[in-house]
MARSELO-815090 format. One record per residue (C-alpha): residue in three letters; x, y, z. Coordinates in Angstrom, 3 decimals. Layout:
REM MARSELO-815090
<rec residu="ALA" east="X" north="Y" up="Z"/>
...
***
This chain:
REM MARSELO-815090
<rec residu="UNK" east="50.268" north="9.975" up="9.581"/>
<rec residu="UNK" east="52.951" north="11.170" up="12.160"/>
<rec residu="UNK" east="53.208" north="10.415" up="15.986"/>
<rec residu="UNK" east="51.776" north="13.725" up="16.925"/>
<rec residu="UNK" east="48.829" north="12.746" up="14.611"/>
<rec residu="UNK" east="48.145" north="9.756" up="16.087"/>
<rec residu="UNK" east="48.124" north="10.651" up="19.270"/>
<rec residu="UNK" east="45.731" north="13.699" up="18.568"/>
<rec residu="UNK" east="43.568" north="10.726" up="17.159"/>
<rec residu="UNK" east="43.787" north="8.481" up="20.072"/>
<rec residu="UNK" east="43.559" north="11.718" up="22.512"/>
<rec residu="UNK" east="39.699" north="12.430" up="20.269"/>
<rec residu="UNK" east="39.030" north="8.821" up="20.976"/>
<rec residu="UNK" east="39.692" north="8.053" up="24.623"/>
<rec residu="UNK" east="38.074" north="11.312" up="25.680"/>
<rec residu="UNK" east="40.086" north="13.064" up="28.319"/>
<rec residu="UNK" east="39.855" north="12.946" up="31.542"/>
<rec residu="UNK" east="40.569" north="9.577" up="33.564"/>
<rec residu="UNK" east="40.075" north="8.092" up="30.766"/>
<rec residu="UNK" east="43.149" north="9.858" up="28.422"/>
<rec residu="UNK" east="46.508" north="8.438" up="28.517"/>
<rec residu="UNK" east="48.110" north="10.319" up="26.336"/>
<rec residu="UNK" east="48.932" north="13.595" up="27.983"/>
<rec residu="UNK" east="48.172" north="15.226" up="24.306"/>
<rec residu="UNK" east="47.707" north="18.758" up="24.269"/>
<rec residu="UNK" east="44.505" north="20.118" up="22.305"/>
<rec residu="UNK" east="44.335" north="23.548" up="20.424"/>
<rec residu="UNK" east="40.954" north="25.532" up="20.583"/>
<rec residu="UNK" east="39.406" north="23.452" up="17.284"/>
<rec residu="UNK" east="40.080" north="19.915" up="18.758"/>
<rec residu="UNK" east="38.754" north="21.111" up="22.514"/>
<rec residu="UNK" east="35.523" north="22.100" up="20.839"/>
<rec residu="UNK" east="35.359" north="19.059" up="18.512"/>
<rec residu="UNK" east="36.156" north="17.034" up="21.805"/>
<rec residu="UNK" east="33.564" north="18.506" up="23.546"/>
<rec residu="UNK" east="30.910" north="17.718" up="21.067"/>
<rec residu="UNK" east="31.946" north="13.933" up="21.060"/>
<rec residu="UNK" east="31.606" north="14.178" up="24.993"/>
<rec residu="UNK" east="28.452" north="15.231" up="25.083"/>
<rec residu="UNK" east="27.439" north="11.912" up="23.176"/>
<rec residu="UNK" east="29.747" north="9.582" up="23.915"/>
<rec residu="UNK" east="30.469" north="10.748" up="27.566"/>
<rec residu="UNK" east="26.889" north="11.354" up="28.530"/>
<rec residu="UNK" east="26.909" north="8.548" up="31.206"/>
<rec residu="UNK" east="28.992" north="10.674" up="32.873"/>
<rec residu="UNK" east="28.281" north="14.345" up="31.667"/>
<rec residu="UNK" east="25.286" north="16.468" up="31.220"/>
<rec residu="UNK" east="24.836" north="15.207" up="27.835"/>
<rec residu="UNK" east="23.473" north="17.380" up="25.317"/>
<rec residu="UNK" east="20.982" north="19.109" up="27.862"/>
<rec residu="UNK" east="17.497" north="19.320" up="27.374"/>
<rec residu="UNK" east="16.620" north="22.620" up="26.269"/>
<rec residu="UNK" east="16.401" north="23.442" up="22.189"/>
<rec residu="UNK" east="19.337" north="25.634" up="22.256"/>
<rec residu="UNK" east="21.747" north="23.400" up="23.259"/>
<rec residu="UNK" east="20.743" north="20.565" up="20.707"/>
<rec residu="UNK" east="20.419" north="22.946" up="18.041"/>
<rec residu="UNK" east="24.541" north="24.276" up="18.893"/>
<rec residu="UNK" east="25.522" north="20.377" up="19.104"/>
<rec residu="UNK" east="23.853" north="19.687" up="15.962"/>
<rec residu="UNK" east="25.332" north="22.356" up="14.284"/>
<rec residu="UNK" east="28.720" north="21.381" up="15.681"/>
<rec residu="UNK" east="28.733" north="18.131" up="14.244"/>
<rec residu="UNK" east="27.821" north="19.292" up="10.853"/>
<rec residu="UNK" east="30.608" north="21.906" up="11.191"/>
<rec residu="UNK" east="32.940" north="18.967" up="12.118"/>
<rec residu="UNK" east="32.223" north="15.640" up="10.456"/>
<rec residu="UNK" east="30.679" north="15.027" up="6.938"/>
<rec residu="UNK" east="27.603" north="13.847" up="6.274"/>
<rec residu="UNK" east="27.572" north="10.492" up="6.293"/>
<rec residu="UNK" east="28.834" north="10.408" up="9.826"/>
<rec residu="UNK" east="26.608" north="13.101" up="11.304"/>
<rec residu="UNK" east="23.472" north="10.762" up="10.329"/>
<rec residu="UNK" east="25.204" north="7.934" up="12.343"/>
<rec residu="UNK" east="26.130" north="10.567" up="15.136"/>
<rec residu="UNK" east="22.162" north="11.387" up="15.195"/>
<rec residu="UNK" east="20.975" north="7.795" up="15.080"/>
<rec residu="UNK" east="23.515" north="7.421" up="18.000"/>
<rec residu="UNK" east="22.131" north="10.566" up="20.311"/>
<rec residu="UNK" east="18.437" north="9.367" up="19.408"/>
<rec residu="UNK" east="19.080" north="6.225" up="21.582"/>
<rec residu="UNK" east="21.639" north="7.385" up="23.783"/>
<rec residu="UNK" east="20.180" north="10.137" up="25.049"/>
<rec residu="UNK" east="16.368" north="10.165" up="24.144"/>
<rec residu="UNK" east="16.201" north="12.555" up="21.598"/>
<rec residu="UNK" east="12.884" north="11.132" up="20.529"/>
<rec residu="UNK" east="11.511" north="13.411" up="22.953"/>
<rec residu="UNK" east="13.304" north="16.672" up="21.585"/>
<rec residu="UNK" east="12.128" north="16.038" up="17.980"/>
<rec residu="UNK" east="8.757" north="16.943" up="19.255"/>
<rec residu="UNK" east="10.027" north="20.222" up="19.320"/>
<rec residu="UNK" east="10.301" north="22.547" up="16.289"/>
<rec residu="UNK" east="13.513" north="23.830" up="16.680"/>
<rec residu="UNK" east="14.975" north="20.459" up="16.426"/>
<rec residu="UNK" east="13.991" north="19.520" up="13.509"/>
<rec residu="UNK" east="14.102" north="22.745" up="11.895"/>
<rec residu="UNK" east="18.225" north="21.738" up="12.469"/>
<rec residu="UNK" east="17.773" north="18.002" up="12.204"/>
<rec residu="UNK" east="19.659" north="16.244" up="8.386"/>
<rec residu="UNK" east="16.761" north="14.211" up="7.736"/>
<rec residu="UNK" east="16.835" north="10.860" up="6.322"/>
<rec residu="UNK" east="14.505" north="8.144" up="5.515"/>
<rec residu="UNK" east="15.455" north="6.804" up="9.416"/>
<rec residu="UNK" east="14.139" north="9.966" up="10.487"/>
<rec residu="UNK" east="10.938" north="9.810" up="8.908"/>
<rec residu="UNK" east="10.229" north="6.444" up="10.033"/>
<rec residu="UNK" east="11.188" north="7.683" up="13.612"/>
<rec residu="UNK" east="8.410" north="11.175" up="12.710"/>
<rec residu="UNK" east="6.189" north="8.372" up="11.463"/>
<rec residu="UNK" east="5.796" north="6.619" up="14.931"/>
<rec residu="UNK" east="5.369" north="9.786" up="16.483"/>
<rec residu="UNK" east="2.653" north="11.088" up="14.459"/>
<rec residu="UNK" east="0.040" north="10.786" up="17.194"/>
<rec residu="UNK" east="1.891" north="12.866" up="19.795"/>
<rec residu="UNK" east="3.518" north="15.608" up="17.853"/>
<rec residu="UNK" east="2.275" north="18.631" up="18.860"/>
<rec residu="UNK" east="0.080" north="20.972" up="16.715"/>
<rec residu="UNK" east="2.461" north="23.923" up="16.472"/>
<rec residu="UNK" east="5.245" north="21.315" up="15.533"/>
<rec residu="UNK" east="2.831" north="19.444" up="12.841"/>
<rec residu="UNK" east="3.760" north="21.554" up="9.921"/>
<rec residu="UNK" east="7.668" north="21.957" up="10.423"/>
<rec residu="UNK" east="7.620" north="17.925" up="10.969"/>
<rec residu="UNK" east="5.600" north="17.571" up="7.275"/>
<rec residu="UNK" east="8.095" north="19.882" up="5.951"/>
<rec residu="UNK" east="10.827" north="17.393" up="7.047"/>
<rec residu="UNK" east="8.872" north="14.526" up="5.402"/>
<rec residu="UNK" east="8.385" north="16.382" up="2.334"/>
<rec residu="UNK" east="12.173" north="16.886" up="2.185"/>
<rec residu="UNK" east="13.321" north="13.402" up="2.049"/>
<rec residu="UNK" east="10.377" north="12.139" up="0.003"/>
<rec residu="UNK" east="10.959" north="14.710" up="-2.505"/>
<rec residu="UNK" east="14.975" north="13.316" up="-2.394"/>
<rec residu="UNK" east="13.745" north="9.897" up="-2.925"/>
<rec residu="UNK" east="11.171" north="10.809" up="-5.459"/>
<rec residu="UNK" east="13.958" north="12.124" up="-7.864"/>
<rec residu="UNK" east="16.153" north="9.173" up="-7.042"/>
<rec residu="UNK" east="13.425" north="6.090" up="-7.512"/>
<rec residu="UNK" east="10.851" north="7.179" up="-9.696"/>
<rec residu="UNK" east="12.364" north="7.071" up="-12.911"/>
<rec residu="UNK" east="13.932" north="3.948" up="-12.597"/>
<rec residu="UNK" east="10.562" north="2.664" up="-11.255"/>
<rec residu="UNK" east="8.407" north="3.897" up="-13.999"/>
<rec residu="UNK" east="11.127" north="2.742" up="-16.873"/>
<rec residu="UNK" east="11.270" north="-1.015" up="-15.459"/>
<rec residu="UNK" east="7.030" north="-1.436" up="-15.049"/>
<rec residu="UNK" east="6.227" north="0.489" up="-18.243"/>
<rec residu="UNK" east="8.779" north="-1.473" up="-20.092"/>
<rec residu="UNK" east="7.975" north="-4.798" up="-19.007"/>
<rec residu="UNK" east="4.278" north="-3.920" up="-19.156"/>
<rec residu="UNK" east="4.932" north="-2.775" up="-22.885"/>
<rec residu="UNK" east="6.448" north="-5.771" up="-23.828"/>
<rec residu="UNK" east="4.001" north="-8.217" up="-22.377"/>
<rec residu="UNK" east="1.035" north="-6.803" up="-24.605"/>
<rec residu="UNK" east="2.575" north="-6.402" up="-28.232"/>
<rec residu="UNK" east="-0.031" north="-6.099" up="-30.612"/>
<rec residu="UNK" east="-0.204" north="-6.632" up="-34.522"/>
<rec residu="UNK" east="-2.338" north="-3.835" up="-34.923"/>
<rec residu="UNK" east="-0.997" north="-0.825" up="-33.555"/>
<rec residu="UNK" east="-2.065" north="3.222" up="-33.656"/>
<rec residu="UNK" east="0.356" north="4.829" up="-34.807"/>
<rec residu="UNK" east="1.438" north="6.211" up="-31.105"/>
<rec residu="UNK" east="1.487" north="2.589" up="-30.303"/>
<rec residu="UNK" east="4.346" north="1.538" up="-32.751"/>
<rec residu="UNK" east="7.600" north="-0.353" up="-30.818"/>
<rec residu="UNK" east="9.748" north="1.409" up="-33.809"/>
<rec residu="UNK" east="12.775" north="-0.596" up="-32.884"/>
<rec residu="UNK" east="11.254" north="-3.538" up="-33.082"/>
<rec residu="UNK" east="9.112" north="-2.835" up="-36.043"/>
<rec residu="UNK" east="12.214" north="-1.716" up="-38.049"/>
<rec residu="UNK" east="14.014" north="-5.641" up="-37.047"/>
<rec residu="UNK" east="10.944" north="-7.073" up="-38.326"/>
<rec residu="UNK" east="11.272" north="-5.631" up="-41.654"/>
<rec residu="UNK" east="15.008" north="-5.255" up="-42.578"/>
<rec residu="UNK" east="14.018" north="-8.099" up="-44.897"/>
<rec residu="UNK" east="12.119" north="-5.202" up="-46.632"/>
<rec residu="UNK" east="14.684" north="-2.811" up="-47.044"/>
<rec residu="UNK" east="14.427" north="-0.690" up="-50.647"/>
<rec residu="UNK" east="18.050" north="-0.008" up="-51.641"/>
<rec residu="UNK" east="16.283" north="2.642" up="-54.517"/>
<rec residu="UNK" east="14.271" north="4.563" up="-51.927"/>
<rec residu="UNK" east="16.847" north="4.129" up="-48.395"/>
<rec residu="UNK" east="14.177" north="3.158" up="-46.852"/>
<rec residu="UNK" east="12.044" north="0.254" up="-45.013"/>
<rec residu="UNK" east="8.741" north="-1.168" up="-46.282"/>
<rec residu="UNK" east="7.350" north="-2.141" up="-42.905"/>
<rec residu="UNK" east="4.808" north="-4.951" up="-43.700"/>
<rec residu="UNK" east="4.397" north="-6.003" up="-40.244"/>
<rec residu="UNK" east="3.677" north="-3.563" up="-37.569"/>
<rec residu="UNK" east="4.837" north="-4.615" up="-33.487"/>
<rec residu="UNK" east="3.191" north="-2.359" up="-31.068"/>
<rec residu="UNK" east="2.833" north="-1.635" up="-27.491"/>
<rec residu="UNK" east="-0.351" north="-2.173" up="-25.478"/>
<rec residu="UNK" east="-2.739" north="0.855" up="-25.504"/>
<rec residu="UNK" east="-1.158" north="2.388" up="-22.030"/>
<rec residu="UNK" east="-4.306" north="4.101" up="-20.846"/>
<rec residu="UNK" east="-5.739" north="0.558" up="-19.842"/>
<rec residu="UNK" east="-4.993" north="-0.775" up="-16.971"/>
<rec residu="UNK" east="-2.885" north="-4.472" up="-17.506"/>
<rec residu="UNK" east="-1.852" north="-5.147" up="-14.070"/>
<rec residu="UNK" east="-3.381" north="-4.905" up="-10.523"/>
<rec residu="UNK" east="-0.420" north="-4.267" up="-7.767"/>
<rec residu="UNK" east="-1.813" north="-4.856" up="-4.060"/>
<rec residu="UNK" east="0.893" north="-3.467" up="-1.452"/>
<rec residu="UNK" east="0.307" north="-4.990" up="2.054"/>
<rec residu="UNK" east="2.344" north="-3.600" up="3.928"/>
<rec residu="UNK" east="3.187" north="-4.594" up="8.203"/>
<rec residu="UNK" east="3.346" north="-1.078" up="10.197"/>
<rec residu="UNK" east="4.866" north="-2.737" up="13.248"/>
<rec residu="UNK" east="7.781" north="-0.824" up="15.047"/>
<rec residu="UNK" east="10.179" north="-2.731" up="13.748"/>
<rec residu="UNK" east="9.239" north="-2.606" up="10.119"/>
<rec residu="UNK" east="9.855" north="1.817" up="9.911"/>
<rec residu="UNK" east="12.003" north="2.444" up="6.979"/>
<rec residu="UNK" east="10.347" north="-0.646" up="4.974"/>
<rec residu="UNK" east="6.808" north="1.060" up="4.975"/>
<rec residu="UNK" east="8.667" north="4.764" up="3.893"/>
<rec residu="UNK" east="9.702" north="2.955" up="0.836"/>
<rec residu="UNK" east="6.826" north="1.606" up="0.294"/>
<rec residu="UNK" east="4.811" north="4.513" up="0.315"/>
<rec residu="UNK" east="6.962" north="6.232" up="-1.997"/>
<rec residu="UNK" east="6.670" north="3.002" up="-4.667"/>
<rec residu="UNK" east="3.080" north="2.663" up="-4.010"/>
<rec residu="UNK" east="3.086" north="6.560" up="-4.824"/>
<rec residu="UNK" east="5.319" north="5.733" up="-8.127"/>
<rec residu="UNK" east="3.233" north="3.345" up="-9.033"/>
<rec residu="UNK" east="-0.373" north="4.762" up="-8.657"/>
<rec residu="UNK" east="0.914" north="7.110" up="-11.426"/>
<rec residu="UNK" east="1.657" north="4.594" up="-13.825"/>
<rec residu="UNK" east="-2.064" north="4.077" up="-15.824"/>
<rec residu="UNK" east="-1.062" north="1.133" up="-16.738"/>
<rec residu="UNK" east="-1.226" north="-0.592" up="-13.533"/>
<rec residu="UNK" east="-3.847" north="-0.117" up="-10.701"/>
<rec residu="UNK" east="-2.133" north="0.118" up="-7.365"/>
<rec residu="UNK" east="-4.010" north="-0.602" up="-4.049"/>
<rec residu="UNK" east="-2.086" north="0.176" up="-0.544"/>
<rec residu="UNK" east="-3.051" north="-1.317" up="2.726"/>
<rec residu="UNK" east="-1.662" north="-1.129" up="5.561"/>
<rec residu="UNK" east="-2.260" north="-3.133" up="9.043"/>
<rec residu="UNK" east="-1.181" north="-4.103" up="12.471"/>
<rec residu="UNK" east="-3.916" north="-5.168" up="14.608"/>
<rec residu="UNK" east="-6.553" north="-3.495" up="12.246"/>
<rec residu="UNK" east="-6.389" north="-2.779" up="8.510"/>
<rec residu="UNK" east="-6.283" north="0.203" up="7.090"/>
<rec residu="UNK" east="-6.605" north="1.080" up="3.119"/>
<rec residu="UNK" east="-4.512" north="4.191" up="2.013"/>
<rec residu="UNK" east="-5.030" north="3.753" up="-1.554"/>
<rec residu="UNK" east="-6.882" north="7.161" up="-2.009"/>
<rec residu="UNK" east="-3.463" north="8.980" up="-0.281"/>
<rec residu="UNK" east="-1.560" north="7.202" up="-2.895"/>
<rec residu="UNK" east="-1.418" north="10.603" up="-4.633"/>
<rec residu="UNK" east="0.022" north="12.233" up="-1.777"/>
<rec residu="UNK" east="3.046" north="10.325" up="-0.544"/>
<rec residu="UNK" east="3.404" north="12.977" up="2.565"/>
<rec residu="UNK" east="-0.003" north="12.647" up="3.430"/>
<rec residu="UNK" east="0.288" north="8.474" up="2.914"/>
<rec residu="UNK" east="3.349" north="8.595" up="5.223"/>
<rec residu="UNK" east="1.571" north="10.296" up="7.901"/>
<rec residu="UNK" east="-1.571" north="7.670" up="7.585"/>
<rec residu="UNK" east="0.989" north="5.176" up="8.127"/>
<rec residu="UNK" east="0.651" north="4.731" up="12.362"/>
<rec residu="UNK" east="4.131" north="2.791" up="13.133"/>
<rec residu="UNK" east="4.161" north="0.963" up="16.552"/>
<rec residu="UNK" east="1.324" north="-1.731" up="16.596"/>
<rec residu="UNK" east="0.730" north="-5.346" up="16.699"/>
<rec residu="UNK" east="0.309" north="-7.523" up="13.549"/>
<rec residu="UNK" east="-2.647" north="-9.281" up="12.607"/>
<rec residu="UNK" east="-1.213" north="-11.041" up="8.775"/>
<rec residu="UNK" east="-4.198" north="-13.106" up="8.499"/>
<rec residu="UNK" east="-6.932" north="-9.726" up="8.638"/>
<rec residu="UNK" east="-4.419" north="-7.828" up="6.302"/>
<rec residu="UNK" east="-4.367" north="-11.073" up="3.986"/>
<rec residu="UNK" east="-8.166" north="-11.196" up="4.080"/>
<rec residu="UNK" east="-9.056" north="-7.744" up="3.189"/>
<rec residu="UNK" east="-6.801" north="-7.756" up="0.331"/>
<rec residu="UNK" east="-8.240" north="-11.200" up="-0.857"/>
<rec residu="UNK" east="-11.662" north="-9.385" up="-0.944"/>
<rec residu="UNK" east="-10.238" north="-6.764" up="-2.838"/>
<rec residu="UNK" east="-8.625" north="-8.500" up="-5.478"/>
<rec residu="UNK" east="-11.077" north="-8.802" up="-8.403"/>
<rec residu="UNK" east="-8.275" north="-10.657" up="-10.953"/>
<rec residu="UNK" east="-6.187" north="-12.719" up="-9.316"/>
<rec residu="UNK" east="-4.693" north="-14.053" up="-12.868"/>
<rec residu="UNK" east="-3.605" north="-10.650" up="-13.268"/>
<rec residu="UNK" east="-2.572" north="-9.159" up="-9.663"/>
<rec residu="UNK" east="0.767" north="-9.087" up="-8.166"/>
<rec residu="UNK" east="0.187" north="-9.076" up="-4.283"/>
<rec residu="UNK" east="3.212" north="-7.863" up="-2.344"/>
<rec residu="UNK" east="3.175" north="-8.658" up="1.293"/>
<rec residu="UNK" east="6.292" north="-6.741" up="3.121"/>
<rec residu="UNK" east="6.237" north="-8.258" up="6.678"/>
<rec residu="UNK" east="8.580" north="-9.839" up="9.132"/>
<rec residu="UNK" east="5.657" north="-12.550" up="9.390"/>
<rec residu="UNK" east="5.551" north="-12.531" up="12.807"/>
<rec residu="UNK" east="1.983" north="-13.180" up="13.427"/>
<rec residu="UNK" east="0.297" north="-11.854" up="16.425"/>
<rec residu="UNK" east="-3.577" north="-12.690" up="15.202"/>
<rec residu="UNK" east="-4.563" north="-16.391" up="13.833"/>
<rec residu="UNK" east="-1.390" north="-18.509" up="12.546"/>
<rec residu="UNK" east="-3.391" north="-21.210" up="10.683"/>
<rec residu="UNK" east="-5.861" north="-18.574" up="9.272"/>
<rec residu="UNK" east="-2.912" north="-16.414" up="7.904"/>
<rec residu="UNK" east="-1.478" north="-19.712" up="6.336"/>
<rec residu="UNK" east="-4.567" north="-20.647" up="5.309"/>
<rec residu="UNK" east="-5.549" north="-17.406" up="2.981"/>
<rec residu="UNK" east="-1.851" north="-17.279" up="1.959"/>
<rec residu="UNK" east="-2.656" north="-20.740" up="0.548"/>
<rec residu="UNK" east="-6.065" north="-19.227" up="-0.881"/>
<rec residu="UNK" east="-4.627" north="-16.227" up="-2.863"/>
<rec residu="UNK" east="-1.952" north="-18.693" up="-3.976"/>
<rec residu="UNK" east="-3.906" north="-21.230" up="-5.551"/>
<rec residu="UNK" east="-5.994" north="-18.499" up="-7.129"/>
<rec residu="UNK" east="-3.316" north="-17.530" up="-9.527"/>
<rec residu="UNK" east="-2.428" north="-14.561" up="-7.329"/>
<rec residu="UNK" east="1.402" north="-13.726" up="-7.725"/>
<rec residu="UNK" east="1.537" north="-13.171" up="-3.834"/>
<rec residu="UNK" east="5.416" north="-11.768" up="-3.244"/>
<rec residu="UNK" east="6.801" north="-11.919" up="0.602"/>
<rec residu="UNK" east="9.529" north="-9.361" up="0.985"/>
<rec residu="UNK" east="10.793" north="-9.633" up="4.935"/>
<rec residu="UNK" east="12.444" north="-5.987" up="4.453"/>
<rec residu="UNK" east="12.355" north="-2.778" up="1.831"/>
<rec residu="UNK" east="15.253" north="-1.237" up="3.292"/>
<rec residu="UNK" east="19.639" north="-1.010" up="2.925"/>
<rec residu="UNK" east="20.030" north="-2.155" up="6.699"/>
<rec residu="UNK" east="20.511" north="-5.923" up="6.410"/>
<rec residu="UNK" east="19.284" north="-9.311" up="7.184"/>
<rec residu="UNK" east="15.998" north="-8.823" up="8.950"/>
<rec residu="UNK" east="15.110" north="-10.957" up="12.131"/>
<rec residu="UNK" east="11.639" north="-12.448" up="10.802"/>
<rec residu="UNK" east="9.688" north="-15.667" up="11.814"/>
<rec residu="UNK" east="11.371" north="-18.385" up="10.357"/>
<rec residu="UNK" east="8.717" north="-21.208" up="10.414"/>
<rec residu="UNK" east="6.053" north="-19.208" up="8.435"/>
<rec residu="UNK" east="9.022" north="-18.176" up="6.063"/>
<rec residu="UNK" east="9.561" north="-21.761" up="5.378"/>
<rec residu="UNK" east="5.500" north="-22.533" up="4.996"/>
<rec residu="UNK" east="5.524" north="-19.566" up="2.479"/>
<rec residu="UNK" east="7.825" north="-20.786" up="0.395"/>
<rec residu="UNK" east="6.757" north="-24.414" up="0.271"/>
<rec residu="UNK" east="3.555" north="-22.668" up="-1.454"/>
<rec residu="UNK" east="6.242" north="-21.534" up="-3.931"/>
<rec residu="UNK" east="5.929" north="-17.810" up="-2.398"/>
<rec residu="UNK" east="9.129" north="-16.102" up="-3.026"/>
<rec residu="UNK" east="10.449" north="-15.085" up="0.840"/>
<rec residu="UNK" east="13.536" north="-12.715" up="0.546"/>
<rec residu="UNK" east="14.434" north="-9.167" up="1.800"/>
<rec residu="UNK" east="14.721" north="-6.685" up="-1.202"/>
<rec residu="UNK" east="16.991" north="-3.501" up="-0.841"/>
<rec residu="UNK" east="15.107" north="-0.242" up="-2.567"/>
<rec residu="UNK" east="17.277" north="-0.203" up="-5.794"/>
<rec residu="UNK" east="16.084" north="-3.603" up="-6.676"/>
<rec residu="UNK" east="12.838" north="-3.337" up="-5.927"/>
<rec residu="UNK" east="11.784" north="-1.621" up="-9.724"/>
<rec residu="UNK" east="13.439" north="-4.744" up="-11.405"/>
<rec residu="UNK" east="11.852" north="-6.955" up="-8.819"/>
<rec residu="UNK" east="8.484" north="-5.045" up="-10.025"/>
<rec residu="UNK" east="8.874" north="-5.854" up="-13.456"/>
<rec residu="UNK" east="10.072" north="-9.233" up="-13.093"/>
<rec residu="UNK" east="6.533" north="-10.122" up="-11.217"/>
<rec residu="UNK" east="4.206" north="-7.704" up="-14.033"/>
<rec residu="UNK" east="5.860" north="-9.970" up="-16.700"/>
<rec residu="UNK" east="4.853" north="-13.305" up="-14.875"/>
<rec residu="UNK" east="8.875" north="-14.291" up="-14.809"/>
<rec residu="UNK" east="10.246" north="-16.244" up="-12.406"/>
<rec residu="UNK" east="10.988" north="-14.217" up="-9.426"/>
<rec residu="UNK" east="12.877" north="-17.259" up="-7.845"/>
<rec residu="UNK" east="15.592" north="-17.009" up="-10.340"/>
<rec residu="UNK" east="15.508" north="-13.046" up="-10.700"/>
<rec residu="UNK" east="16.300" north="-13.274" up="-6.536"/>
<rec residu="UNK" east="18.847" north="-16.154" up="-6.629"/>
<rec residu="UNK" east="20.727" north="-14.102" up="-9.299"/>
<rec residu="UNK" east="20.743" north="-10.911" up="-7.325"/>
<rec residu="UNK" east="21.626" north="-13.318" up="-4.050"/>
<rec residu="UNK" east="18.438" north="-12.247" up="-2.267"/>
<rec residu="UNK" east="16.863" north="-15.523" up="-1.736"/>
<rec residu="UNK" east="15.956" north="-17.203" up="1.977"/>
<rec residu="UNK" east="18.166" north="-19.189" up="2.631"/>
<rec residu="UNK" east="16.686" north="-22.962" up="4.016"/>
***
């Protein structure tokens, strides 16, 4: 980098005016870039973006012109925090121009009760765009991992033709190869279980307090994907101080996400009590509790429910977060209590969730799997 380029870089970083120690002139394009940065990062001594939608839209257009998508998303998040753009998200024009991601969807879920009617259709379009992108990315690996684990756990020796596991059957019958016919005589057939039968039950129990926003988004996506797999019966329960069963909404993830009301208190005891009531096959049920375990209700009751579920044979997994945002804040005492019940407690990234569910549904050791992925909660 030349000396002139270095001076240009420092001039843009320092921001000019009294902060500028470079005395470096900017060309017209750099001046526009400088104004775009100043509107956000020098907003304490300038007018910022201004309150009107045209100013916001112009700024959004500018940052997309000057910066790559990854930087655009960072600047949008900074604008939300520094300039209170959350209020501007209630405006239709703002939503039409913002670059949508999972964090924006979480914000819209938080605002769903106060979004004006004229903006709701636009908000749904934004959410649907992000949902479609996530479904395209996550659906296939989830279906493959889960269906594969169930198929392996449901072999039978008298399969119908469409249930035959040809790879396993050929391996089993290699000793019966007939050279003169150049074929294998399959004396024994290995088949998968009937896919139309529900082999396992899954209950997703999701904390919808404000800190769990992106986790709730990913949970809704995965819930919708799993609901499309005939071999498992998926139920989705969300809770704050009240408990809501959103199972009927799993066929439409956008409606499901708008059914989540982020930002309330937390009553894990009430949520686990409800889940206990809807579990009919405890030995064939995986209950995934997605929560930071900060209990605002009856902590003793919550611990009792968790103990009863584990004792009944329900495979309980406690996810402190389901997102890409790193180590979450959580209640260490409750996490330790769950861990003492042999309930795995850790945070999981979305790309690993399909493998987690495959491990749980095939009744493998989740703790061992989490340790291999470096997800184990450190005691």
